[in-house]
C-alpha positions, 0 to 999 in steps of 0.5 A: 589274914591279908584278904580280911584286912582289906575286906573291912578297909576297902573303898567299896565296903559301904556299897550294897552287898547285894549289888556286889553279889549280883555283879560277881554272879552275873560276871561269872555266868558270862565267864563260862562262855568259851572265849579267851578274849572275854576271860582276859577282859573279865580279869582286867575289869575286876583288877581295874575295879579292885585297884582304882575303885576299891583301893587295893594295891596292885601288888596285893592283887597280883599276890592273891591271884598267884595263889591258885596258879599251882592248882590251875596249872596242875589241871591244865597240864593234866588235860594238855598231856594225854594218850594219843590214839594211833595215827593221830597227829600231835604237836609233841609226842613220845612213846612209853612202852606201847602207849603214845603220850603227847600234846595235840591241838585239841588238848591245847585248846581245851587246856587253854580255855580251862586256864583263862576261864579259871583265872576269870572266875577266880578274879570274880570271887576275889572281887567279892572276897576283897570288897564284902565283909562276911557279915554283909554277905550273910545278911544278903543270903539270909534275905534270899531265904538260904537255910539258917543252918548253912549260914551259921556253919559259914560264920562258924567256919569263917571264925575258926579259920582265923582261930586255926591260923592263929594257933598254928602260928603260935605253935610254929613259932614256939617250935622254931625257937626250940630248933624244932625245924633245924633238920629234916627229921626234926621238922617231920617230928615237929610237924606231927606234933603241931598237927596233933596239938592244933587239933586238940587246942582247936577242939578245946577252943570250940567247946569254950566258944559254944559255952560262951554262946550259951552263956549269952543266950544262944538259942540256935541262931547267931544274931549280929548287927548289920548295916543299913544299905541303900541300893544305888541306881548308878551301880545297877546301871553299871552292872547291866552295862558291864555285862552287856559289853562283855557279851558284845565282846564275846560275840564280836570276838567269836573265835577266841582261842579256837581261832588262834589254834586253827591259825597255826595250821 
């Protein structure tokens, strides 16, 4: 998996995971402030850190940032296009039977805020995902007294994501070599067989994994080796400074997208 490869090879992997988690959560909290300039600054800041500090290639950052665009744009369009009350002004509108549907200034403002805020929060999550291995993140959550059951479910689900992807890739290659996707009808049939085979194979793999865990003394808790991290005062000062600067930017640019929409009038 692309993200997992960089998680274990980036230049920030040895930074204390608690500091990276704090930076991510604090920036996400600031990112909820309705200010488009603030959201753009968060995306730029996270991208700069990933490229120049973590050593993640620019093309990789752009590639993974484009992944959630379809979901975000779907939500944005849903909010942008809505029913326009009679007598209300709209930038674009059309009638369908007795209903007027269109785009208003208010809907553009809300959808614009949603888009930029979503991309800012996604960039924060990608920073954490690309720089912090799952084992280190679980270690921090365990120190925060997160229930052990939730942590074990996280680890097992994370593991089975890769098992599921590997099995599906093998089945797909096998089907493709037998011309299983040469026509639309054959593709649908092959897809159905892939899903059913994937379910059965994944179920058998889960049973084998549980048997292997019990053979190694599994008592309800997954025990893994963790690194010894030392906190960095410089990193803490950077986090505090970055959040203060973001809050200052939000205050100084107070209008954000609201000012932009108003200026069109």
